[in-house]
VOKEPA-310744 format. One line per field, with one value per residue (C-alpha): residue number from 1; residue in one letter; x, y, z negated. Coordinates in steps of 0.05 Angstrom, whole numbers, always signed. Last residue first. Layout:
# residues N
seq (NUM | ...)
type (A | ...)
c1 (X | ...)
c2 (Y | ...)
c3 (Z | ...)
//
This chain:
# residues 389
seq (389 | 388 | 387 | 386 | 385 | 384 | 383 | 382 | 381 | 380 | 379 | 378 | 377 | 376 | 375 | 374 | 373 | 372 | 371 | 370 | 369 | 368 | 367 | 366 | 365 | 364 | 363 | 362 | 361 | 360 | 359 | 358 | 357 | 356 | 355 | 354 | 353 | 352 | 351 | 350 | 349 | 348 | 347 | 346 | 345 | 344 | 343 | 342 | 341 | 340 | 339 | 338 | 337 | 336 | 335 | 334 | 333 | 332 | 331 | 330 | 329 | 328 | 327 | 326 | 325 | 324 | 323 | 322 | 321 | 320 | 319 | 318 | 317 | 316 | 315 | 314 | 313 | 312 | 311 | 310 | 309 | 308 | 307 | 306 | 305 | 304 | 303 | 302 | 301 | 300 | 299 | 298 | 297 | 296 | 295 | 294 | 293 | 292 | 291 | 290 | 289 | 288 | 287 | 286 | 285 | 284 | 283 | 282 | 281 | 280 | 279 | 278 | 277 | 276 | 275 | 274 | 273 | 272 | 271 | 270 | 269 | 268 | 267 | 266 | 265 | 264 | 263 | 262 | 261 | 260 | 259 | 258 | 257 | 256 | 255 | 254 | 253 | 252 | 251 | 250 | 249 | 248 | 247 | 246 | 245 | 244 | 243 | 242 | 241 | 240 | 239 | 238 | 237 | 236 | 235 | 234 | 233 | 232 | 231 | 230 | 229 | 228 | 227 | 226 | 225 | 224 | 223 | 222 | 221 | 220 | 219 | 218 | 217 | 216 | 215 | 214 | 213 | 212 | 211 | 210 | 209 | 208 | 207 | 206 | 205 | 204 | 203 | 202 | 201 | 200 | 199 | 198 | 197 | 196 | 195 | 194 | 193 | 192 | 191 | 190 | 189 | 188 | 187 | 186 | 185 | 184 | 183 | 182 | 181 | 180 | 179 | 178 | 177 | 176 | 175 | 174 | 173 | 172 | 171 | 170 | 169 | 168 | 167 | 166 | 165 | 164 | 163 | 162 | 161 | 160 | 159 | 158 | 157 | 156 | 155 | 154 | 153 | 152 | 151 | 150 | 149 | 148 | 147 | 146 | 145 | 144 | 143 | 142 | 141 | 140 | 139 | 138 | 137 | 136 | 135 | 134 | 133 | 132 | 131 | 130 | 129 | 128 | 127 | 126 | 125 | 124 | 123 | 122 | 121 | 120 | 119 | 118 | 117 | 116 | 115 | 114 | 113 | 112 | 111 | 110 | 109 | 108 | 107 | 106 | 105 | 104 | 103 | 102 | 101 | 100 | 99 | 98 | 97 | 96 | 95 | 94 | 93 | 92 | 91 | 90 | 89 | 88 | 87 | 86 | 85 | 84 | 83 | 82 | 81 | 80 | 79 | 78 | 77 | 76 | 75 | 74 | 73 | 72 | 71 | 70 | 69 | 68 | 67 | 66 | 65 | 64 | 63 | 62 | 61 | 60 | 59 | 58 | 57 | 56 | 55 | 54 | 53 | 52 | 51 | 50 | 49 | 48 | 47 | 46 | 45 | 44 | 43 | 42 | 41 | 40 | 39 | 38 | 37 | 36 | 35 | 34 | 33 | 32 | 31 | 30 | 29 | 28 | 27 | 26 | 25 | 24 | 23 | 22 | 21 | 20 | 19 | 18 | 17 | 16 | 15 | 14 | 13 | 12 | 11 | 10 | 9 | 8 | 7 | 6 | 5 | 4 | 3 | 2 | 1)
type (G | R | P | L | G | L | G | R | T | A | I | I | N | R | Q | I | E | N | T | G | S | Y | I | T | T | P | V | S | I | L | Y | G | E | P | M | D | G | N | F | P | A | G | P | Q | E | P | L | L | Q | G | P | L | G | L | M | N | V | G | F | R | Y | I | R | Q | T | L | E | S | Q | F | I | K | I | V | S | A | E | Y | N | P | V | K | G | K | A | Q | M | D | G | I | R | Y | G | L | Y | R | G | V | N | N | E | I | V | L | G | A | L | G | L | R | Y | R | E | R | K | W | A | P | E | D | R | L | W | E | V | M | R | E | L | T | R | R | Q | A | A | T | T | G | I | G | S | R | E | F | D | L | L | T | M | G | V | Y | W | G | R | N | E | E | G | V | L | N | K | R | P | I | R | V | D | E | F | F | V | E | N | F | H | H | R | N | A | M | N | I | L | P | R | V | T | V | G | P | T | N | K | L | D | L | L | F | F | S | I | G | R | H | K | P | A | D | P | D | T | R | A | L | L | F | M | W | N | A | R | H | G | G | S | T | W | I | K | Q | G | N | I | V | Y | E | D | G | D | R | V | A | R | T | Q | L | S | A | L | D | S | G | A | G | P | E | S | Y | G | Q | C | W | I | A | E | G | S | T | I | R | P | L | H | E | R | K | Q | E | E | T | G | H | I | I | L | T | P | G | I | M | G | V | G | F | G | R | T | G | T | D | P | A | G | H | Y | G | F | E | E | N | F | V | M | Q | E | F | I | S | A | G | L | G | G | Y | E | K | P | W | A | P | A | I | W | G | R | E | A | L | K | R | N | F | E | K | A | A | E | F | A | E | D | D | T | R | A | D | R | G | A | P | I | K | P | L | H | E | K | L | F | A | R | I | E | Q | R | L | A | E | E | K | P | G | F | R | L | D | M)
c1 (+214 | +177 | +145 | +71 | +22 | -38 | -66 | -6 | +48 | +11 | -41 | +12 | +53 | -9 | -17 | +55 | +42 | -23 | +18 | +9 | -40 | -24 | -4 | -66 | -107 | -55 | -91 | -161 | -152 | -143 | -204 | -246 | -232 | -245 | -312 | -334 | -334 | -402 | -432 | -424 | -380 | -417 | -373 | -304 | -289 | -309 | -263 | -285 | -254 | -321 | -346 | -305 | -340 | -384 | -375 | -299 | -296 | -344 | -305 | -240 | -278 | -304 | -240 | -199 | -247 | -245 | -170 | -175 | -233 | -204 | -134 | -158 | -211 | -160 | -111 | -165 | -174 | -98 | -106 | -175 | -174 | -227 | -273 | -336 | -360 | -292 | -300 | -370 | -345 | -289 | -340 | -386 | -329 | -320 | -395 | -391 | -332 | -372 | -430 | -380 | -361 | -434 | -444 | -381 | -407 | -474 | -436 | -398 | -463 | -499 | -444 | -454 | -528 | -543 | -502 | -538 | -606 | -594 | -580 | -632 | -621 | -545 | -548 | -588 | -541 | -480 | -512 | -525 | -452 | -428 | -476 | -448 | -377 | -392 | -419 | -357 | -312 | -349 | -331 | -273 | -220 | -154 | -144 | -155 | -99 | -56 | -61 | -38 | +21 | +41 | +40 | +84 | +133 | +134 | +172 | +237 | +210 | +149 | +77 | +57 | +109 | +72 | +89 | +162 | +148 | +162 | +215 | +225 | +298 | +280 | +222 | +198 | +129 | +111 | +39 | -18 | -88 | -76 | -111 | -84 | -115 | -44 | -31 | -3 | +45 | +40 | +94 | +88 | +146 | +152 | +208 | +166 | +107 | +39 | +2 | +28 | +20 | +57 | +40 | +97 | +110 | +181 | +227 | +289 | +262 | +237 | +304 | +348 | +377 | +436 | +394 | +356 | +302 | +277 | +213 | +140 | +86 | +18 | +0 | -44 | -74 | -90 | -104 | -39 | -26 | -90 | -56 | +18 | +48 | +118 | +152 | +220 | +274 | +295 | +258 | +285 | +252 | +235 | +239 | +315 | +339 | +321 | +337 | +283 | +307 | +269 | +304 | +248 | +271 | +215 | +166 | +188 | +124 | +142 | +210 | +261 | +221 | +185 | +119 | +92 | +68 | -7 | -58 | -107 | -160 | -180 | -243 | -296 | -320 | -305 | -233 | -221 | -250 | -200 | -138 | -124 | -158 | -132 | -61 | -64 | -90 | -31 | -41 | -32 | -102 | -148 | -93 | -93 | -169 | -164 | -105 | -138 | -212 | -234 | -178 | -151 | -217 | -267 | -229 | -192 | -239 | -297 | -354 | -415 | -418 | -487 | -462 | -401 | -438 | -492 | -444 | -399 | -456 | -486 | -418 | -413 | -480 | -453 | -391 | -434 | -442 | -411 | -437 | -371 | -340 | -283 | -323 | -378 | -333 | -318 | -363 | -403 | -342 | -368 | -440 | -447 | -508 | -476 | -412 | -448 | -470 | -398 | -376 | -423 | -395 | -324 | -347 | -377 | -311 | -275 | -324 | -308 | -233 | -232 | -183 | -203 | -272 | -287 | -318 | -346 | -417 | -425 | -428 | -500 | -483 | -516 | -560 | -633 | -627 | -566 | -606 | -663 | -614 | -580 | -647 | -667 | -600 | -610 | -677 | -641 | -588 | -640 | -683 | -624 | -575 | -574 | -514 | -519 | -453)
c2 (+44 | +2 | -56 | -54 | -94 | -54 | -34 | -37 | -14 | +31 | +56 | +74 | +109 | +148 | +170 | +194 | +237 | +260 | +288 | +256 | +287 | +355 | +366 | +357 | +397 | +454 | +490 | +483 | +542 | +590 | +565 | +561 | +634 | +652 | +616 | +631 | +706 | +714 | +671 | +731 | +786 | +852 | +886 | +856 | +818 | +751 | +758 | +784 | +747 | +716 | +787 | +785 | +724 | +681 | +620 | +627 | +628 | +569 | +526 | +537 | +521 | +455 | +435 | +445 | +405 | +350 | +345 | +337 | +288 | +242 | +239 | +225 | +176 | +134 | +137 | +109 | +50 | +40 | +18 | +6 | -43 | -98 | -115 | -119 | -51 | -22 | -47 | -17 | +49 | +50 | +35 | +89 | +139 | +116 | +125 | +197 | +210 | +184 | +229 | +287 | +269 | +270 | +338 | +363 | +340 | +374 | +439 | +433 | +417 | +477 | +529 | +559 | +546 | +576 | +637 | +646 | +637 | +694 | +676 | +656 | +580 | +591 | +613 | +552 | +506 | +538 | +531 | +457 | +449 | +478 | +432 | +371 | +394 | +393 | +322 | +300 | +330 | +293 | +226 | +205 | +150 | +186 | +212 | +144 | +114 | +173 | +153 | +82 | +112 | +151 | +90 | +54 | +111 | +114 | +49 | +79 | +79 | +35 | +58 | +129 | +167 | +215 | +174 | +191 | +262 | +314 | +367 | +421 | +440 | +489 | +467 | +511 | +509 | +537 | +556 | +547 | +576 | +651 | +676 | +717 | +668 | +648 | +625 | +666 | +627 | +644 | +629 | +581 | +577 | +518 | +521 | +515 | +466 | +489 | +510 | +458 | +396 | +348 | +276 | +236 | +185 | +159 | +153 | +108 | +67 | +94 | +130 | +70 | +76 | +121 | +181 | +142 | +183 | +221 | +260 | +251 | +294 | +296 | +366 | +391 | +459 | +479 | +551 | +574 | +504 | +507 | +472 | +461 | +475 | +469 | +432 | +451 | +420 | +403 | +356 | +332 | +266 | +254 | +199 | +200 | +242 | +210 | +253 | +272 | +304 | +339 | +315 | +286 | +245 | +195 | +248 | +243 | +277 | +333 | +330 | +386 | +444 | +396 | +360 | +318 | +358 | +352 | +394 | +379 | +417 | +382 | +407 | +379 | +331 | +271 | +295 | +308 | +239 | +207 | +242 | +223 | +155 | +133 | +154 | +117 | +55 | +58 | +80 | +40 | +22 | +68 | +120 | +119 | +123 | +188 | +218 | +219 | +230 | +246 | +293 | +318 | +331 | +328 | +370 | +413 | +471 | +448 | +479 | +440 | +459 | +431 | +381 | +361 | +351 | +312 | +268 | +254 | +236 | +190 | +157 | +144 | +109 | +66 | +48 | +28 | +72 | +50 | +113 | +143 | +161 | +111 | +54 | +66 | +47 | +104 | +114 | +171 | +214 | +284 | +261 | +241 | +286 | +336 | +330 | +356 | +417 | +428 | +421 | +477 | +522 | +510 | +524 | +590 | +609 | +592 | +634 | +694 | +682 | +673 | +628 | +556 | +573 | +605 | +672 | +693 | +700 | +709 | +644 | +627 | +567 | +500 | +486 | +481 | +462 | +420 | +379 | +368 | +346 | +298 | +266 | +260 | +225 | +178 | +156 | +144 | +102 | +59 | +52 | +24 | +63 | +49 | +32 | -42 | -77)
c3 (+27 | -23 | +13 | +32 | -10 | +14 | -54 | -100 | -52 | -2 | -52 | -103 | -49 | -30 | -102 | -104 | -42 | -74 | -132 | -200 | -248 | -217 | -144 | -101 | -151 | -147 | -90 | -119 | -166 | -107 | -69 | -132 | -147 | -74 | -77 | -148 | -139 | -173 | -118 | -72 | -101 | -102 | -154 | -165 | -230 | -201 | -139 | -72 | -13 | +9 | +21 | +86 | +113 | +68 | +112 | +111 | +35 | +31 | +81 | +43 | -21 | +5 | +40 | -23 | -65 | -12 | -19 | -94 | -92 | -39 | -68 | -139 | -114 | -76 | -135 | -180 | -132 | -134 | -206 | -234 | -293 | -290 | -347 | -305 | -330 | -311 | -239 | -234 | -261 | -208 | -153 | -180 | -170 | -98 | -93 | -113 | -67 | -8 | -29 | -28 | +43 | +64 | +32 | +66 | +134 | +123 | +109 | +175 | +211 | +181 | +192 | +261 | +268 | +200 | +219 | +285 | +251 | +202 | +128 | +76 | +84 | +80 | +7 | -16 | +22 | -11 | -79 | -64 | -44 | -110 | -148 | -111 | -125 | -200 | -193 | -155 | -209 | -265 | -235 | -280 | -270 | -262 | -333 | -365 | -323 | -343 | -416 | -403 | -366 | -427 | -472 | -421 | -419 | -495 | -503 | -529 | -600 | -606 | -602 | -620 | -661 | -707 | -769 | -754 | -774 | -719 | -730 | -678 | -671 | -615 | -573 | -516 | -484 | -416 | -405 | -357 | -364 | -357 | -295 | -237 | -186 | -168 | -239 | -296 | -340 | -413 | -465 | -523 | -573 | -622 | -674 | -736 | -737 | -762 | -699 | -651 | -694 | -649 | -630 | -599 | -543 | -534 | -474 | -473 | -416 | -350 | -342 | -354 | -424 | -443 | -461 | -514 | -549 | -489 | -502 | -481 | -510 | -543 | -566 | -622 | -641 | -570 | -551 | -521 | -493 | -451 | -392 | -403 | -334 | -366 | -422 | -452 | -495 | -566 | -613 | -680 | -700 | -773 | -826 | -826 | -768 | -702 | -641 | -592 | -527 | -472 | -408 | -365 | -305 | -318 | -294 | -222 | -200 | -248 | -280 | -269 | -297 | -345 | -340 | -397 | -458 | -455 | -494 | -549 | -587 | -651 | -687 | -640 | -693 | -648 | -639 | -713 | -728 | -680 | -707 | -779 | -784 | -716 | -734 | -800 | -765 | -718 | -647 | -583 | -558 | -598 | -596 | -520 | -519 | -560 | -522 | -454 | -442 | -512 | -531 | -465 | -430 | -488 | -538 | -486 | -497 | -454 | -415 | -389 | -316 | -301 | -250 | -290 | -355 | -320 | -282 | -341 | -387 | -334 | -323 | -398 | -395 | -338 | -378 | -436 | -498 | -563 | -594 | -614 | -681 | -683 | -715 | -664 | -606 | -558 | -498 | -528 | -545 | -559 | -559 | -632 | -637 | -684 | -643 | -581 | -620 | -643 | -571 | -551 | -606 | -581 | -509 | -530 | -562 | -497 | -457 | -500 | -494 | -418 | -381 | -392 | -417 | -350 | -334 | -266 | -290 | -365 | -405 | -425 | -468 | -453 | -513 | -491 | -418 | -435 | -486 | -438 | -384 | -432 | -451 | -377 | -362 | -422 | -392 | -326 | -360 | -396 | -333 | -292 | -249 | -175 | -131 | -147 | -130)
//
């Protein structure tokens, strides 16, 4: 495994950096496209500029609106976007990273023609309808029902922790179509027009950082056309798991953490000698750990470039990144002392309040996308060959 990128990838990196220097929106300090309306509009405009260059989905095949970029070129995009904090609306994260590749594999030609161009143009903003009040890590226990009625399915039920659901115009969701089948069967995968379908109610859930990013979504006799069924009826679990494999293989998080650590180093350099002495070794340890995470991500990219499908390897990076994120922000809050508790909207907050905000937001990272306990089970059974207990 060669841990260096080639001349082609490095030339692309410089092109991306020049583009970001010119077009990255100047979002006010302490604001985030996930929770702030002004920042969200700036992210929409940024995605439109990416779309003009064909950079929304560079790794997709050209016939679907991508550039046909290699895995390594895709990694360069992800690293630079993550490091520089390129904002998103849900188009790149949920659209390009999850539902788009899933439709390329499982979708009908009609579904591909309808949805893929709207993703690569930046028009479609997607969210995910998976978790329910009684079905999170044990997702196959979901109870939202879909009943066939002619050329439509009638949906009734509830989804929860729907990130960006209040801004999305489309949702991909799992619903139970055969309640008598074993729980991993009898589930189907649907596409839902959130903004133009009667019977959908989206309610805000305020997170522990006092921000509105999550939602709960209720379905009351919601009718979805049969053409919006992805894959076979009752086989949606396998479509959904394909999608989650895409979600677990990115390296943008490590790049974002690298920038956070660099800012912490810059801050500590100007502090008194006693503080530098107290915190420098701990900060150095976090930098080393983040480099480990970076190369774990490169390992996954190398596997994909060789035609392999990461499995437990993706679980390793998910656990490592999420727990490291928590350690980084916990360290940062403590290093800043009492001012480290000041939030973005409070005057005098160091780092524009990023540390306590990041600390609070990092708490659920070990829960979503499959809890770390579930990920450890995957590593034990699929990676180490241990029996199921």
